[in-house]
C-alpha positions in Angstrom: -59.9 -11.5 65.2 -57.7 -8.7 64.5 -57.9 -5.0 63.4 -56.3 -3.6 60.4 -55.2 -0.2 60.2 -58.7 1.2 59.1 -60.2 -0.1 62.1 -62.5 -2.9 60.6 -62.4 -6.3 62.1 -60.9 -9.2 60.2 -61.8 -12.9 60.6 -59.5 -15.6 59.5 -60.8 -19.1 59.2 -58.3 -22.0 58.3 -60.4 -25.1 57.6 -59.3 -27.9 55.5 -61.4 -29.0 52.6 -61.6 -32.9 54.0 -62.9 -31.3 57.3 -65.7 -29.3 55.2 -66.4 -32.5 53.5 -66.9 -34.3 56.8 -69.0 -31.8 58.4 -71.2 -31.8 55.3 -71.7 -35.5 55.3 -72.6 -35.6 58.9 -75.0 -32.6 58.5 -76.6 -34.3 56.0 -76.9 -37.5 57.7 -78.3 -35.9 60.8 -81.0 -33.5 58.7 -82.1 -37.2 56.9 -82.4 -38.8 60.3 -84.4 -36.1 62.0 -86.6 -35.9 59.2 -87.2 -39.7 58.8 -87.9 -39.6 62.6 -90.4 -36.8 62.2 -92.2 -38.9 59.3 -92.4 -41.9 61.4 -94.0 -40.1 64.3 -96.3 -38.5 61.8 -97.7 -41.4 60.3 -97.6 -43.4 63.5 -99.4 -40.6 65.4 -102.3 -40.7 62.1 -102.3 -44.5 62.4 -103.4 -44.6 66.0 -106.8 -42.9 64.9 -108.0 -46.5 64.0 -107.6 -49.5 66.1 -106.7 -52.0 63.2 -103.4 -49.8 62.7 -102.5 -49.7 66.2 -99.9 -52.3 66.1 -98.2 -50.5 63.1 -98.1 -47.2 64.7 -96.6 -48.6 67.7 -93.7 -49.9 65.6 -93.4 -46.8 63.7 -93.1 -45.0 67.2 -90.4 -47.4 68.1 -88.3 -47.0 64.8 -88.9 -43.1 65.4 -87.3 -43.3 68.7 -84.3 -45.3 67.3 -84.0 -42.5 65.2 -83.8 -40.1 67.7 -81.2 -41.8 69.5 -79.2 -41.9 66.3 -79.0 -38.1 66.5 -76.5 -38.0 69.4 -74.6 -41.1 67.8 -74.3 -39.1 64.8 -72.8 -36.0 66.5 -70.5 -38.1 68.6 -69.1 -39.8 65.5 -68.8 -36.8 63.8 -66.7 -35.2 66.5 -64.6 -38.4 66.8 -64.1 -38.5 63.0 -63.0 -34.6 63.0 -60.6 -35.2 65.9 -58.8 -37.6 63.9 -58.5 -35.6 61.0 -58.3 -31.9 61.9 -55.1 -30.0 62.6 -56.4 -27.8 65.4 -58.8 -28.6 68.1 -62.7 -28.3 67.0 -64.7 -25.0 68.6 -68.0 -26.4 67.7 -70.9 -26.1 69.9 -73.7 -28.6 70.6 -76.0 -25.9 68.3 -74.0 -27.1 65.3 -76.9 -29.6 64.6 
């Protein structure tokens, strides 16, 4: 961040178009993954009300758990992908998504 003559702060960001596209794709994957995991857990929870659907409910919980493991996998894949194409080191944090 720099200061101009009037005393206001200016922020200059340099991000390539490819980097923005990659970030968008991985962010969308992460959102879809989280949504599907939540839906599987919700439906699985409802199915636990009836004994006849408990096996299905258990499988939905297992699939939801796999998707929850997918989230850090998506984040790690994104970091590796960005490290290969970005001109400057990433300054992102764990709260990015």
